C-alpha positions, 0 to 999 in steps of 0.5 A, a space after each residue: 321095320 319103320 319106327 313109328 316115332 320117326 314118322 312125320 306128325 300131322 296134327 292131334 286127333 280131334 275129340 270124335 277121332 279120339 273116341 275112335 282111337 280109344 275104342 280101337 286100342 281097347 279092341 271095343 270097336 275095330 273097323 268099318 267096312 264097305 263092299 262094292 261089286 264091280 263089273 266090266 263091259 269087256 274083258 280087261 286087258 291087264 291082270 286084275 291085280 294091276 288094275 286094282 293097284 293102279 286104281 288105288 294109286 289114284 285114290 291115295 293121291 286124292 285122299 291124304 287121310 289114307 296115308 295117315 295112321 294114329 299113334 298114342 291110341 292108349 292116351 287121350 286128347 291132345 296126346 293122340 295124333 295123326 302121323 304120315 306114312 312115308 310110303 304105302 306098300 300095296 302088297 301089305 294092304 291088298 288081299 286078292 282071293 277067289 270065292 268058292 261060289 259065283 257072285 249072287 244075282 238080283 235079290 240073292 243072299 251072299 253067305 260067303 261074303 258074310 263069312 269074309 266080313 266076320 273075318 275082316 272085322 275081327 282084325 284091327 290095325 295094330 300089327 306092323 304099326 308104322 309100316 301099314 296103312 290103317 285100311 285094307 282092301 279085300 278083293 274077291 273074284 269068282 271062277 268063270 267070271 273074269 269081268 267081275 270082282 268085289 272090293 271090301 274097303 275096311 278102315 279105321 273109324 278115326 280116318 273117315 265116317 261111313 259116308 266117306 266110303 262112297 267117295 272111296 268107291 267113286 274114286 276107285 271106280 274112276 281109277 279103274 276106268 282110267 287104268 290101262 296096260 300103260 298105267 302105273 301099277 307099282 306096289 310102292 306108293 309114295 304118300 302125298 304131301 297134303 294137309 289133313 282136314 281139320 277135326 270136326 270141332 274146328 270145322 263147326 262151332 258145335 254150340 249147345 243150348 243151356 237146356 241140352 247142356 244142363 240135361 247132359 251134366 245133370 244126367 252124368 252127375 245124378 243119373 238115377 234122377 236125371 238119366 233114369 233107365 226106362 223100365 222094360 227097355 230091351 238092350 240085350 245083355 249087359 256089357 261084358 266085364 271080361 273082354 280078353 277073349 270074345 267070340 268072333 262077331 256075327 254077320 248076316 245080310 238081308 238082300 231085297 231085289 230091285 223090284 222089292 226095293 222099288 216098292 218099299 221106297 215108293 210105299 214109304 214116299 206115299 206114306 210120307 215116310 222114308 225108307 230108313 224110317 220104315 226099316 227102323 220101325 220094321 226092326 222095332 216091330 220084329 224085336 217086339 214080336 220076338 220079345 215077351 211083352 210082359 218083360 219088354 215094351 220099349 226099344 231105343 234106337 239111335 243112328 248117325 247123321 252126316 254133318 258134312 252139309 254144314 261144313 265149309 268143305 268140298 263135297 269130294 272131301 272125306 270127313 269124320 263128321 257126324 251127329 246122332 239121333 235117337 228114338 224110343 219105340 214103344 210096344 203098341 198098346 193093342 198088342 196082345 200080352 201073351 207069350 211070344 210066337 216061336 215063328 212070328 208071321 208077317 202079320 204078327 210082325 206088322 201088328 207092331 208096325 204103323 206108318 204113323 210111327 215111321 213118319 215120327 221117326 222121319 220127323 225126328 231125323 229131320 228135326 235133328 238135321 234142322 239143328 244144323 249141328 247144334 246140340 250134337 251129343 258129340 260136342 260133349 266129348 270135350 268134357 271127357 278127359 280120359 277117353 279110354 276110362 270113359 269106355 272102361 267104366 261101361 264094363 259090366 253095366 247095362 247097355 244103351 241104346 238097344 240098337 243102331 240103324 246106320 243108312 248110307 242111302 243110295 249109290 248115285 253113279 256120277 261118272 257114267 260111260 266107263 267100262 267098269 260099273 258098280 253093282 251091289 253094295 254092302 255097308 258093315 261095321 264091327 259091333 260096338 262092344 259098349 253100345 247097342 246090342 247090334 247094328 243094322 247097316 243099310 245101303 242101296 247099290 248100283 244094282 238097285 238092291 237094298 242091302 241090310 247088314 246086321 252085325 252083333 256079338 254073342 256077348 250082347 245077343 244070341 244067335 237064335 234071337 238075331 236069326 228070328 229078328 232078321 227074318 222078321 224084318 225080311 218078312 215084314 218088308 214082304 208083308 208091307 209091300 204085298 199087293 203094292 204095284 211099283 
């Protein structure tokens, strides 16, 4: 067993990275996940395991953060730090298993993957500290489909942000296409000697205006006056007080066919909205349709925004650099205030939807991007001296916001011409114990299917409620594009 204290120290974890190490240590947030399905145009000459190992050797050589782990996670900045593993044994971080069912086709759901994600996201990276990387790869094959497999990359959030998962799969795809019978597929990979990218606060000034700063300080000092909780805001159950035994998080994925996805994207563009904004407003509409109007008339949704475009880094570099936006949805005043429907119809969902609001959400996201990283809430993390305590203080208290919407856009094949290509993709994560009641994660893969993964813990919201909300989003999409010609 490797003594983690003897590993080479790389650098202290930055503020945003320490935000993730504290949550991981407390088991409040365990990992992020990104799944891609790979299909080959012909039967591979080498065993699949060899191709996987050869491709991963290619990825590890390119990204030094994959050889780093975080130590002293129970502490705060600057005592938490990255250390470099001396080598990576791929046998400790690659799991290959066979599915019970065939891979889904265009627009079909994948309940088996949802089950696998629930298992993977329930596992952290504390076991074998110092001997394993802070990521793993779940490879699923299917009977009678030798030219197809899915690869689920699960990683510690301190290593990279969600957008970096696209880079992982780009590099993995390149490694697959470059692999052959003579490729090095050994399981022991020496880690590259390369410098880790600096933390976000050293790559960006993270400047704050006085109004933004004063609002944050006053809200922290006098929350009952300057950060008063909105009346009739739905945000699920309060954060649990006892976190020693929590149920397995739940996952369910909505799949929209290539045709439906194209229609939704075109309808959104025609209405001067974006697909992310449209889906967020449909989510809010579904929530309103399934909540009693006399009790709840507000939904607060936030989402991450990549700051990579504002940093002096290469496009091919993995980063951990995000800002956030938030938007308060209000129940339309024309909505009847009677009891909720036991099974809201598409028209019932769309009563709470408007293109005006979708445009407003798009504008809010664009306005946040226009700040170029200024007034980023993550800049306030430098004033948090005790990061674990910051999260522990939230136990037993009402949560905010209501939900998270995280979108990684559309997969763009930048290589082309290889025997392997990427199809469906799924973006997923552990439901943050102290944040919104659930998260909706969106990505469109190489097959043109928009995939919406919902994750939640029953400590925050019940299974029945989530089932109706998810079905409402699906029905809302179908109702929105009904009669629309792509």
